[in-house]
C-alpha angles and dihedrals in degrees: 000000000000117000128198117236114217115197132190124265145308094078112187123185130196126033092324124102134191089256093052092048093049095049089046087061090049090054090050090054094055097088092054090044092055092047091051091052090048093054101033102029122195092357089065091052091047094052093045095049095046094046094048094043092048093049092049092047095049092048092049093048094047093044093049103040107024109026091026094205134126116302113268103181091102095064092080098237095108089046091055092046089053093050094045092047089052090048089056099055135066117267092239096057112135117254096242093054091052089052091050090052091050091051092051092046096048105023100041108020098039119015097038087065093049104274133270115014096019104070113107094200133049103263097214092052092049089053092047096049091046090054092045092054095040099041106024096159096052092041094053100043099104118195116228110253110248114183117224114260089019117146093201112115121202132181092210117097100179135015143167124282120247089257090051092049090050095049094045091048094050091047090055092051100258121146123244091242090059095043093051090064089061094054132085113267119268089253091054091048091048096053096037105255094144142076121282145099116327101261104023100069100085112064093179093054091049091047090053090051092047092052089051090055091049094047091048088047091234087132131022127236099241101084098040093046094045092045096048093039094053091049092049094047096042096046091039092057092048091047093051091049095051118359092180093058101035127045123229123270094250090064091054092048099053102036132071124004098315099113091042091051096043098054106023110029110023088051094057102139093216100052100034128077122278102220126070093238091048091051091053091051089047092051093047091051092049092051096047094046091047092055094044092053094043094051105031105015131094093248124066090223128053107172098100094047092045094053093045092050090051090045086060090052094048095095090052091048091048090051092049097046105039117170115239112269119247108266094015113152113236115208113225120203108218094189 
């Protein structure tokens, strides 16, 4: 008697495989990786290597000694988690804190639910938020970007991000037009010449990687378009109402972790909705929550919290926007 084997998501059809999809994402992350190394030097390499090695090690240990199943570290998912975790932390983060973050991301957010395809939350974001709450000082001490081969000498070692400068300025009663003069130029923000987490500083590098994912059909357009569109519309309305209290949409697009979240974490096929309509709702929710936290929340950045909140709502969205079953009879009203 032949039995069907039903496995957990992600389910990929065609000539693709989980391994091909995962390594496709890794390739898309290379431009941002190179930019981070250019601006943060050896520290960027150190954080990336430690994060990736720790994630691979924890997954192998848990799979071998606790779950006692076949090794899964070759499928690329732990590799991506390690890279994304590194991209979400400062380049000067101590080694032991990186290892703690890797354990939380792999051991708690992924393997405790059964491994790939069963985790309800994006593992890298869980690790990042855990570190942010547990070690707020270390996680918000942003090194000053210093391009390789640059002759510019600065006494500053760390400094605030553009989002942090904006929020602090508005809290102290400054106007947006005055705060903007204290920030890096839009060109600097676009290429990544500013403080921030390792892999979030270069919007153009992340955009290139995101377009690669879309062209290769590794991700679909619904979540990125809904996410970016909701941010543009929401911040655009606020900016038009009061440009001295709210900054323009372009600033929100190219600063912080928005591009990283839009293309590489919100689109996680395991923790995002299955249907096209559900993905649009998911993206809209991510965008709205991101803006609300950035403008009215305690933290300058809201991408990580927004995606995790929407991850929690994914089962409800899937239940509300179920795709039609194969063979389902559709009633047609001829009136």
